PDB file as gemmi writes it, atoms N, CA and C in Angstrom:
CRYST1    1.000    1.000    1.000  90.00  90.00  90.00 P 1                      
ATOM      1  N   MET A   1       0.832  -1.178   0.000  1.00  0.00           N  
ATOM      2  CA  MET A   1       0.000   0.000   0.000  1.00  0.00           C  
ATOM      3  C   MET A   1       0.878   1.244   0.000  1.00  0.00           C  
ATOM      4  N   ARG A   2       0.572   2.148  -0.856  1.00  0.00           N  
ATOM      5  CA  ARG A   2       1.377   3.352  -1.010  1.00  0.00           C  
ATOM      6  C   ARG A   2       0.997   4.396   0.034  1.00  0.00           C  
ATOM      7  N   ASN A   3       1.991   5.023   0.589  1.00  0.00           N  
ATOM      8  CA  ASN A   3       1.772   6.058   1.585  1.00  0.00           C  
ATOM      9  C   ASN A   3       1.397   7.350   0.868  1.00  0.00           C  
ATOM     10  N   THR A   4       0.165   7.802   1.053  1.00  0.00           N  
ATOM     11  CA  THR A   4      -0.310   9.011   0.386  1.00  0.00           C  
ATOM     12  C   THR A   4      -0.298  10.219   1.301  1.00  0.00           C  
ATOM     13  N   GLN A   5       0.234  10.054   2.490  1.00  0.00           N  
ATOM     14  CA  GLN A   5       0.316  11.143   3.449  1.00  0.00           C  
ATOM     15  C   GLN A   5       1.209  12.245   2.877  1.00  0.00           C  
ATOM     16  N   PRO A   6       0.811  13.502   3.020  1.00  0.00           N  
ATOM     17  CA  PRO A   6       1.645  14.583   2.474  1.00  0.00           C  
ATOM     18  C   PRO A   6       3.009  14.614   3.148  1.00  0.00           C  
ATOM     19  N   GLN A   7       3.993  14.955   2.375  1.00  0.00           N  
ATOM     20  CA  GLN A   7       5.350  15.017   2.910  1.00  0.00           C  
ATOM     21  C   GLN A   7       5.460  16.200   3.844  1.00  0.00           C  
ATOM     22  N   LYS A   8       6.023  15.991   5.012  1.00  0.00           N  
ATOM     23  CA  LYS A   8       6.113  17.020   6.032  1.00  0.00           C  
ATOM     24  C   LYS A   8       7.403  17.816   5.947  1.00  0.00           C  
ATOM     25  N   ALA A   9       8.265  17.484   5.018  1.00  0.00           N  
ATOM     26  CA  ALA A   9       9.558  18.153   4.923  1.00  0.00           C  
ATOM     27  C   ALA A   9       9.610  19.053   3.702  1.00  0.00           C  
ATOM     28  N   ALA A  10       8.602  19.862   3.519  1.00  0.00           N  
ATOM     29  CA  ALA A  10       8.556  20.753   2.364  1.00  0.00           C  
ATOM     30  C   ALA A  10       9.770  21.666   2.363  1.00  0.00           C  
ATOM     31  N   GLY A  11      10.296  21.902   1.195  1.00  0.00           N  
ATOM     32  CA  GLY A  11      11.414  22.805   1.054  1.00  0.00           C  
ATOM     33  C   GLY A  11      12.780  22.181   1.264  1.00  0.00           C  
ATOM     34  N   VAL A  12      12.841  20.875   1.556  1.00  0.00           N  
ATOM     35  CA  VAL A  12      14.124  20.213   1.719  1.00  0.00           C  
ATOM     36  C   VAL A  12      14.629  19.853   0.330  1.00  0.00           C  
ATOM     37  N   PRO A  13      15.791  20.361  -0.055  1.00  0.00           N  
ATOM     38  CA  PRO A  13      16.260  20.134  -1.424  1.00  0.00           C  
ATOM     39  C   PRO A  13      16.616  18.681  -1.700  1.00  0.00           C  
ATOM     40  N   ARG A  14      16.408  18.287  -2.936  1.00  0.00           N  
ATOM     41  CA  ARG A  14      16.809  16.969  -3.400  1.00  0.00           C  
ATOM     42  C   ARG A  14      18.045  17.130  -4.264  1.00  0.00           C  
ATOM     43  N   SER A  15      18.896  16.147  -4.236  1.00  0.00           N  
ATOM     44  CA  SER A  15      20.115  16.175  -5.025  1.00  0.00           C  
ATOM     45  C   SER A  15      19.965  15.226  -6.197  1.00  0.00           C  
ATOM     46  N   ARG A  16      20.419  15.632  -7.363  1.00  0.00           N  
ATOM     47  CA  ARG A  16      20.343  14.764  -8.538  1.00  0.00           C  
ATOM     48  C   ARG A  16      21.513  13.792  -8.594  1.00  0.00           C  
ATOM     49  N   SER A  17      22.578  14.110  -7.908  1.00  0.00           N  
ATOM     50  CA  SER A  17      23.726  13.205  -7.912  1.00  0.00           C  
ATOM     51  C   SER A  17      24.070  12.805  -6.492  1.00  0.00           C  
ATOM     52  N   TRP A  18      24.775  11.703  -6.384  1.00  0.00           N  
ATOM     53  CA  TRP A  18      25.182  11.202  -5.073  1.00  0.00           C  
ATOM     54  C   TRP A  18      26.451  11.911  -4.645  1.00  0.00           C  
ATOM     55  N   SER A  19      26.383  12.659  -3.585  1.00  0.00           N  
ATOM     56  CA  SER A  19      27.590  13.264  -3.051  1.00  0.00           C  
ATOM     57  C   SER A  19      28.217  12.273  -2.073  1.00  0.00           C  
ATOM     58  N   ARG A  20      29.471  12.471  -1.811  1.00  0.00           N  
ATOM     59  CA  ARG A  20      30.181  11.640  -0.833  1.00  0.00           C  
ATOM     60  C   ARG A  20      29.491  11.723   0.522  1.00  0.00           C  
ATOM     61  N   GLU A  21      29.097  12.919   0.902  1.00  0.00           N  
ATOM     62  CA  GLU A  21      28.421  13.131   2.176  1.00  0.00           C  
ATOM     63  C   GLU A  21      27.054  12.461   2.191  1.00  0.00           C  
ATOM     64  N   GLY A  22      26.337  12.575   1.059  1.00  0.00           N  
ATOM     65  CA  GLY A  22      25.025  11.950   0.960  1.00  0.00           C  
ATOM     66  C   GLY A  22      25.103  10.439   1.080  1.00  0.00           C  
ATOM     67  N   ARG A  23      26.116   9.852   0.441  1.00  0.00           N  
ATOM     68  CA  ARG A  23      26.303   8.397   0.540  1.00  0.00           C  
ATOM     69  C   ARG A  23      26.621   7.981   1.968  1.00  0.00           C  
ATOM     70  N   ALA A  24      27.471   8.764   2.644  1.00  0.00           N  
ATOM     71  CA  ALA A  24      27.849   8.428   4.026  1.00  0.00           C  
ATOM     72  C   ALA A  24      26.637   8.497   4.953  1.00  0.00           C  
ATOM     73  N   LEU A  25      25.812   9.526   4.794  1.00  0.00           N  
ATOM     74  CA  LEU A  25      24.609   9.627   5.614  1.00  0.00           C  
ATOM     75  C   LEU A  25      23.632   8.508   5.272  1.00  0.00           C  
ATOM     76  N   ALA A  26      23.499   8.197   3.993  1.00  0.00           N  
ATOM     77  CA  ALA A  26      22.591   7.131   3.547  1.00  0.00           C  
ATOM     78  C   ALA A  26      22.960   5.799   4.189  1.00  0.00           C  
ATOM     79  N   VAL A  27      24.228   5.450   4.144  1.00  0.00           N  
ATOM     80  CA  VAL A  27      24.686   4.178   4.713  1.00  0.00           C  
ATOM     81  C   VAL A  27      24.486   4.166   6.224  1.00  0.00           C  
ATOM     82  N   THR A  28      24.771   5.296   6.867  1.00  0.00           N  
ATOM     83  CA  THR A  28      24.614   5.385   8.316  1.00  0.00           C  
ATOM     84  C   THR A  28      23.166   5.157   8.729  1.00  0.00           C  
ATOM     85  N   VAL A  29      22.246   5.848   8.082  1.00  0.00           N  
ATOM     86  CA  VAL A  29      20.825   5.707   8.421  1.00  0.00           C  
ATOM     87  C   VAL A  29      20.339   4.292   8.112  1.00  0.00           C  
ATOM     88  N   ARG A  30      20.728   3.776   6.958  1.00  0.00           N  
ATOM     89  CA  ARG A  30      20.306   2.420   6.568  1.00  0.00           C  
ATOM     90  C   ARG A  30      20.794   1.384   7.572  1.00  0.00           C  
ATOM     91  N   GLU A  31      22.048   1.491   8.003  1.00  0.00           N  
ATOM     92  CA  GLU A  31      22.591   0.540   8.975  1.00  0.00           C  
ATOM     93  C   GLU A  31      21.918   0.657  10.336  1.00  0.00           C  
ATOM     94  N   LEU A  32      21.672   1.874  10.778  1.00  0.00           N  
ATOM     95  CA  LEU A  32      20.983   2.064  12.056  1.00  0.00           C  
ATOM     96  C   LEU A  32      19.550   1.527  11.989  1.00  0.00           C  
ATOM     97  N   ARG A  33      18.894   1.762  10.866  1.00  0.00           N  
ATOM     98  CA  ARG A  33      17.528   1.253  10.699  1.00  0.00           C  
ATOM     99  C   ARG A  33      17.508  -0.262  10.743  1.00  0.00           C  
ATOM    100  N   ALA A  34      18.446  -0.887  10.059  1.00  0.00           N  
ATOM    101  CA  ALA A  34      18.526  -2.356  10.042  1.00  0.00           C  
ATOM    102  C   ALA A  34      18.822  -2.885  11.438  1.00  0.00           C  
ATOM    103  N   ARG A  35      19.714  -2.204  12.154  1.00  0.00           N  
ATOM    104  CA  ARG A  35      20.065  -2.612  13.522  1.00  0.00           C  
ATOM    105  C   ARG A  35      18.833  -2.597  14.430  1.00  0.00           C  
ATOM    106  N   GLN A  36      17.946  -1.620  14.214  1.00  0.00           N  
ATOM    107  CA  GLN A  36      16.730  -1.508  15.021  1.00  0.00           C  
ATOM    108  C   GLN A  36      15.626  -2.450  14.533  1.00  0.00           C  
ATOM    109  N   GLY A  37      15.823  -3.050  13.353  1.00  0.00           N  
ATOM    110  CA  GLY A  37      14.812  -3.942  12.802  1.00  0.00           C  
ATOM    111  C   GLY A  37      13.624  -3.209  12.207  1.00  0.00           C  
ATOM    112  N   PHE A  38      13.807  -1.936  11.844  1.00  0.00           N  
ATOM    113  CA  PHE A  38      12.741  -1.136  11.263  1.00  0.00           C  
ATOM    114  C   PHE A  38      12.696  -1.317   9.749  1.00  0.00           C  
ATOM    115  N   THR A  39      11.507  -1.288   9.204  1.00  0.00           N  
ATOM    116  CA  THR A  39      11.341  -1.135   7.759  1.00  0.00           C  
ATOM    117  C   THR A  39      11.426   0.367   7.476  1.00  0.00           C  
ATOM    118  N   GLN A  40      11.559   0.731   6.207  1.00  0.00           N  
ATOM    119  CA  GLN A  40      11.530   2.150   5.866  1.00  0.00           C  
ATOM    120  C   GLN A  40      10.200   2.767   6.288  1.00  0.00           C  
ATOM    121  N   GLU A  41       9.133   2.026   6.098  1.00  0.00           N  
ATOM    122  CA  GLU A  41       7.796   2.508   6.477  1.00  0.00           C  
ATOM    123  C   GLU A  41       7.709   2.771   7.982  1.00  0.00           C  
ATOM    124  N   ALA A  42       8.221   1.850   8.793  1.00  0.00           N  
ATOM    125  CA  ALA A  42       8.171   2.011  10.247  1.00  0.00           C  
ATOM    126  C   ALA A  42       9.007   3.211  10.687  1.00  0.00           C  
ATOM    127  N   LEU A  43      10.186   3.378  10.101  1.00  0.00           N  
ATOM    128  CA  LEU A  43      11.021   4.530  10.436  1.00  0.00           C  
ATOM    129  C   LEU A  43      10.323   5.819  10.027  1.00  0.00           C  
ATOM    130  N   ALA A  44       9.737   5.824   8.849  1.00  0.00           N  
ATOM    131  CA  ALA A  44       9.021   7.004   8.372  1.00  0.00           C  
ATOM    132  C   ALA A  44       7.896   7.383   9.333  1.00  0.00           C  
ATOM    133  N   ASP A  45       7.117   6.398   9.734  1.00  0.00           N  
ATOM    134  CA  ASP A  45       6.014   6.654  10.665  1.00  0.00           C  
ATOM    135  C   ASP A  45       6.533   7.206  11.991  1.00  0.00           C  
ATOM    136  N   GLU A  46       7.594   6.601  12.496  1.00  0.00           N  
ATOM    137  CA  GLU A  46       8.152   7.014  13.788  1.00  0.00           C  
ATOM    138  C   GLU A  46       8.730   8.427  13.720  1.00  0.00           C  
ATOM    139  N   ALA A  47       9.362   8.768  12.593  1.00  0.00           N  
ATOM    140  CA  ALA A  47       9.998  10.079  12.444  1.00  0.00           C  
ATOM    141  C   ALA A  47       9.019  11.155  11.963  1.00  0.00           C  
ATOM    142  N   GLY A  48       7.866  10.732  11.445  1.00  0.00           N  
ATOM    143  CA  GLY A  48       6.885  11.694  10.951  1.00  0.00           C  
ATOM    144  C   GLY A  48       7.124  12.136   9.523  1.00  0.00           C  
ATOM    145  N   TYR A  49       7.752  11.272   8.735  1.00  0.00           N  
ATOM    146  CA  TYR A  49       7.999  11.553   7.320  1.00  0.00           C  
ATOM    147  C   TYR A  49       7.355  10.473   6.468  1.00  0.00           C  
ATOM    148  N   SER A  50       7.351  10.692   5.172  1.00  0.00           N  
ATOM    149  CA  SER A  50       6.831   9.681   4.256  1.00  0.00           C  
ATOM    150  C   SER A  50       7.893   8.613   4.011  1.00  0.00           C  
ATOM    151  N   ARG A  51       7.468   7.452   3.556  1.00  0.00           N  
ATOM    152  CA  ARG A  51       8.422   6.405   3.197  1.00  0.00           C  
ATOM    153  C   ARG A  51       9.324   6.891   2.064  1.00  0.00           C  
ATOM    154  N   GLY A  52       8.762   7.672   1.148  1.00  0.00           N  
ATOM    155  CA  GLY A  52       9.553   8.226   0.041  1.00  0.00           C  
ATOM    156  C   GLY A  52      10.704   9.085   0.531  1.00  0.00           C  
ATOM    157  N   PHE A  53      10.465   9.860   1.585  1.00  0.00           N  
ATOM    158  CA  PHE A  53      11.524  10.688   2.165  1.00  0.00           C  
ATOM    159  C   PHE A  53      12.651   9.806   2.679  1.00  0.00           C  
ATOM    160  N   ILE A  54      12.291   8.749   3.422  1.00  0.00           N  
ATOM    161  CA  ILE A  54      13.296   7.836   3.969  1.00  0.00           C  
ATOM    162  C   ILE A  54      14.035   7.122   2.846  1.00  0.00           C  
ATOM    163  N   LYS A  55      13.306   6.702   1.833  1.00  0.00           N  
ATOM    164  CA  LYS A  55      13.920   6.033   0.686  1.00  0.00           C  
ATOM    165  C   LYS A  55      14.951   6.945   0.017  1.00  0.00           C  
ATOM    166  N   GLU A  56      14.592   8.207  -0.200  1.00  0.00           N  
ATOM    167  CA  GLU A  56      15.525   9.157  -0.818  1.00  0.00           C  
ATOM    168  C   GLU A  56      16.709   9.452   0.098  1.00  0.00           C  
ATOM    169  N   LEU A  57      16.454   9.530   1.388  1.00  0.00           N  
ATOM    170  CA  LEU A  57      17.532   9.748   2.360  1.00  0.00           C  
ATOM    171  C   LEU A  57      18.519   8.590   2.315  1.00  0.00           C  
ATOM    172  N   GLU A  58      17.990   7.365   2.305  1.00  0.00           N  
ATOM    173  CA  GLU A  58      18.842   6.174   2.294  1.00  0.00           C  
ATOM    174  C   GLU A  58      19.497   5.925   0.939  1.00  0.00           C  
ATOM    175  N   SER A  59      19.040   6.601  -0.081  1.00  0.00           N  
ATOM    176  CA  SER A  59      19.677   6.452  -1.388  1.00  0.00           C  
ATOM    177  C   SER A  59      20.727   7.543  -1.614  1.00  0.00           C  
ATOM    178  N   GLY A  60      20.803   8.504  -0.697  1.00  0.00           N  
ATOM    179  CA  GLY A  60      21.758   9.594  -0.837  1.00  0.00           C  
ATOM    180  C   GLY A  60      21.270  10.695  -1.737  1.00  0.00           C  
ATOM    181  N   ARG A  61      20.018  10.653  -2.128  1.00  0.00           N  
ATOM    182  CA  ARG A  61      19.464  11.651  -3.041  1.00  0.00           C  
ATOM    183  C   ARG A  61      18.703  12.764  -2.325  1.00  0.00           C  
ATOM    184  N   ARG A  62      18.684  12.721  -1.021  1.00  0.00           N  
ATOM    185  CA  ARG A  62      17.974  13.730  -0.227  1.00  0.00           C  
ATOM    186  C   ARG A  62      18.972  14.411   0.686  1.00  0.00           C  
ATOM    187  N   ARG A  63      18.992  15.729   0.674  1.00  0.00           N  
ATOM    188  CA  ARG A  63      19.832  16.497   1.592  1.00  0.00           C  
ATOM    189  C   ARG A  63      18.928  17.009   2.704  1.00  0.00           C  
ATOM    190  N   PRO A  64      18.886  16.289   3.805  1.00  0.00           N  
ATOM    191  CA  PRO A  64      17.934  16.639   4.860  1.00  0.00           C  
ATOM    192  C   PRO A  64      18.376  17.855   5.667  1.00  0.00           C  
ATOM    193  N   SER A  65      17.396  18.504   6.255  1.00  0.00           N  
ATOM    194  CA  SER A  65      17.677  19.610   7.165  1.00  0.00           C  
ATOM    195  C   SER A  65      18.218  19.036   8.477  1.00  0.00           C  
ATOM    196  N   PHE A  66      18.754  19.905   9.295  1.00  0.00           N  
ATOM    197  CA  PHE A  66      19.233  19.485  10.615  1.00  0.00           C  
ATOM    198  C   PHE A  66      18.076  18.897  11.412  1.00  0.00           C  
ATOM    199  N   GLU A  67      16.920  19.542  11.335  1.00  0.00           N  
ATOM    200  CA  GLU A  67      15.736  19.045  12.047  1.00  0.00           C  
ATOM    201  C   GLU A  67      15.383  17.633  11.598  1.00  0.00           C  
ATOM    202  N   ALA A  68      15.453  17.379  10.299  1.00  0.00           N  
ATOM    203  CA  ALA A  68      15.118  16.047   9.788  1.00  0.00           C  
ATOM    204  C   ALA A  68      16.099  15.001  10.309  1.00  0.00           C  
ATOM    205  N   VAL A  69      17.385  15.325  10.328  1.00  0.00           N  
ATOM    206  CA  VAL A  69      18.387  14.386  10.838  1.00  0.00           C  
ATOM    207  C   VAL A  69      18.135  14.114  12.322  1.00  0.00           C  
ATOM    208  N   ALA A  70      17.810  15.151  13.069  1.00  0.00           N  
ATOM    209  CA  ALA A  70      17.534  14.985  14.500  1.00  0.00           C  
ATOM    210  C   ALA A  70      16.296  14.110  14.712  1.00  0.00           C  
ATOM    211  N   ARG A  71      15.257  14.311  13.905  1.00  0.00           N  
ATOM    212  CA  ARG A  71      14.037  13.510  14.035  1.00  0.00           C  
ATOM    213  C   ARG A  71      14.286  12.056  13.663  1.00  0.00           C  
ATOM    214  N   VAL A  72      15.093  11.828  12.648  1.00  0.00           N  
ATOM    215  CA  VAL A  72      15.420  10.455  12.244  1.00  0.00           C  
ATOM    216  C   VAL A  72      16.242   9.782  13.335  1.00  0.00           C  
ATOM    217  N   ALA A  73      17.217  10.498  13.886  1.00  0.00           N  
ATOM    218  CA  ALA A  73      18.025   9.931  14.975  1.00  0.00           C  
ATOM    219  C   ALA A  73      17.131   9.541  16.150  1.00  0.00           C  
ATOM    220  N   ALA A  74      16.236  10.433  16.546  1.00  0.00           N  
ATOM    221  CA  ALA A  74      15.336  10.138  17.663  1.00  0.00           C  
ATOM    222  C   ALA A  74      14.456   8.933  17.351  1.00  0.00           C  
ATOM    223  N   ALA A  75      13.955   8.854  16.129  1.00  0.00           N  
ATOM    224  CA  ALA A  75      13.115   7.722  15.731  1.00  0.00           C  
ATOM    225  C   ALA A  75      13.893   6.412  15.757  1.00  0.00           C  
ATOM    226  N   LEU A  76      15.187   6.498  15.476  1.00  0.00           N  
ATOM    227  CA  LEU A  76      16.045   5.310  15.501  1.00  0.00           C  
ATOM    228  C   LEU A  76      16.514   4.962  16.913  1.00  0.00           C  
ATOM    229  N   GLY A  77      16.199   5.824  17.861  1.00  0.00           N  
ATOM    230  CA  GLY A  77      16.578   5.554  19.244  1.00  0.00           C  
ATOM    231  C   GLY A  77      18.039   5.804  19.542  1.00  0.00           C  
ATOM    232  N   VAL A  78      18.669   6.692  18.764  1.00  0.00           N  
ATOM    233  CA  VAL A  78      20.070   7.042  19.024  1.00  0.00           C  
ATOM    234  C   VAL A  78      20.176   8.545  19.242  1.00  0.00           C  
ATOM    235  N   ASP A  79      21.159   8.941  20.038  1.00  0.00           N  
ATOM    236  CA  ASP A  79      21.430  10.359  20.206  1.00  0.00           C  
ATOM    237  C   ASP A  79      21.917  10.924  18.888  1.00  0.00           C  
ATOM    238  N   LEU A  80      21.632  12.189  18.666  1.00  0.00           N  
ATOM    239  CA  LEU A  80      22.119  12.861  17.465  1.00  0.00           C  
ATOM    240  C   LEU A  80      23.638  12.773  17.395  1.00  0.00           C  
ATOM    241  N   GLU A  81      24.287  12.882  18.549  1.00  0.00           N  
ATOM    242  CA  GLU A  81      25.752  12.780  18.598  1.00  0.00           C  
ATOM    243  C   GLU A  81      26.234  11.433  18.054  1.00  0.00           C  
ATOM    244  N   GLU A  82      25.534  10.367  18.404  1.00  0.00           N  
ATOM    245  CA  GLU A  82      25.908   9.027  17.934  1.00  0.00           C  
ATOM    246  C   GLU A  82      25.733   8.913  16.422  1.00  0.00           C  
ATOM    247  N   LEU A  83      24.618   9.436  15.910  1.00  0.00           N  
ATOM    248  CA  LEU A  83      24.403   9.388  14.469  1.00  0.00           C  
ATOM    249  C   LEU A  83      25.505  10.167  13.753  1.00  0.00           C  
ATOM    250  N   VAL A  84      25.848  11.333  14.263  1.00  0.00           N  
ATOM    251  CA  VAL A  84      26.896  12.153  13.640  1.00  0.00           C  
ATOM    252  C   VAL A  84      28.247  11.442  13.722  1.00  0.00           C  
ATOM    253  N   ARG A  85      28.545  10.816  14.850  1.00  0.00           N  
ATOM    254  CA  ARG A  85      29.818  10.083  14.980  1.00  0.00           C  
ATOM    255  C   ARG A  85      29.900   8.954  13.952  1.00  0.00           C  
ATOM    256  N   LEU A  86      28.824   8.195  13.825  1.00  0.00           N  
ATOM    257  CA  LEU A  86      28.806   7.104  12.844  1.00  0.00           C  
ATOM    258  C   LEU A  86      28.919   7.641  11.423  1.00  0.00           C  
ATOM    259  N   TYR A  87      28.256   8.747  11.165  1.00  0.00           N  
ATOM    260  CA  TYR A  87      28.347   9.408   9.859  1.00  0.00           C  
ATOM    261  C   TYR A  87      29.794   9.834   9.573  1.00  0.00           C  
ATOM    262  N   GLN A  88      30.436  10.448  10.549  1.00  0.00           N  
ATOM    263  CA  GLN A  88      31.819  10.887  10.360  1.00  0.00           C  
ATOM    264  C   GLN A  88      32.752   9.705  10.118  1.00  0.00           C  
ATOM    265  N   ASP A  89      32.530   8.611  10.839  1.00  0.00           N  
ATOM    266  CA  ASP A  89      33.324   7.401  10.606  1.00  0.00           C  
ATOM    267  C   ASP A  89      33.144   6.918   9.169  1.00  0.00           C  
ATOM    268  N   ARG A  90      31.905   6.890   8.718  1.00  0.00           N  
ATOM    269  CA  ARG A  90      31.602   6.431   7.364  1.00  0.00           C  
ATOM    270  C   ARG A  90      32.222   7.377   6.342  1.00  0.00           C  
ATOM    271  N   LEU A  91      32.182   8.665   6.615  1.00  0.00           N  
ATOM    272  CA  LEU A  91      32.742   9.666   5.709  1.00  0.00           C  
ATOM    273  C   LEU A  91      34.252   9.486   5.582  1.00  0.00           C  
ATOM    274  N   ARG A  92      34.914   9.182   6.691  1.00  0.00           N  
ATOM    275  CA  ARG A  92      36.368   8.950   6.651  1.00  0.00           C  
ATOM    276  C   ARG A  92      36.714   7.714   5.821  1.00  0.00           C  
ATOM    277  N   GLU A  93      35.813   6.724   5.813  1.00  0.00           N  
ATOM    278  CA  GLU A  93      36.044   5.500   5.045  1.00  0.00           C  
ATOM    279  C   GLU A  93      35.790   5.696   3.549  1.00  0.00           C  
ATOM    280  N   SER A  94      35.050   6.745   3.212  1.00  0.00           N  
ATOM    281  CA  SER A  94      34.644   6.987   1.837  1.00  0.00           C  
ATOM    282  C   SER A  94      35.741   7.730   1.075  1.00  0.00           C  
ATOM    283  N   PRO A  95      36.119   7.222  -0.089  1.00  0.00           N  
ATOM    284  CA  PRO A  95      37.160   7.923  -0.870  1.00  0.00           C  
ATOM    285  C   PRO A  95      36.652   9.262  -1.391  1.00  0.00           C  
ATOM    286  N   ARG A  96      37.530  10.237  -1.424  1.00  0.00           N  
ATOM    287  CA  ARG A  96      37.187  11.540  -1.989  1.00  0.00           C  
ATOM    288  C   ARG A  96      37.171  11.441  -3.502  1.00  0.00           C  
ATOM    289  N   SER A  97      36.206  12.142  -4.104  1.00  0.00           N  
ATOM    290  CA  SER A  97      36.158  12.163  -5.570  1.00  0.00           C  
ATOM    291  C   SER A  97      37.181  13.158  -6.076  1.00  0.00           C  
ATOM    292  N   SER A  98      37.619  12.989  -7.289  1.00  0.00           N  
ATOM    293  CA  SER A  98      38.618  13.891  -7.856  1.00  0.00           C  
ATOM    294  C   SER A  98      38.020  15.233  -8.223  1.00  0.00           C  
ATOM    295  N   SER A  99      36.682  15.297  -8.318  1.00  0.00           N  
ATOM    296  CA  SER A  99      36.037  16.559  -8.693  1.00  0.00           C  
ATOM    297  C   SER A  99      35.600  17.386  -7.504  1.00  0.00           C  
ATOM    298  N   GLY A 100      35.700  16.854  -6.272  1.00  0.00           N  
ATOM    299  CA  GLY A 100      35.187  17.627  -5.157  1.00  0.00           C  
ATOM    300  C   GLY A 100      36.098  17.623  -4.060  1.00  0.00           C  
TER     301      GLY A 100                                                      
END                                                                             
């Protein structure tokens, strides 16, 4: 069943390409979600976003606001500091592109 609930994150820009930072955040959120045993739908419901928002976030195609990252962290049951630490670890593991 498709989630027809209006997206609550109006004005959050979408990215057409995968940035290194976007990939690192995507992997971090996806791993935390899997660790909690959440589906994308369950995380979306808990955070107050649509499944599409979570899908785009986990694909690296969504550049979320600080508020969105904080809400996702809370929904995942982790402190924002922990999510940021895991993100930074993932970012350090990610090779830099030659264009950026």
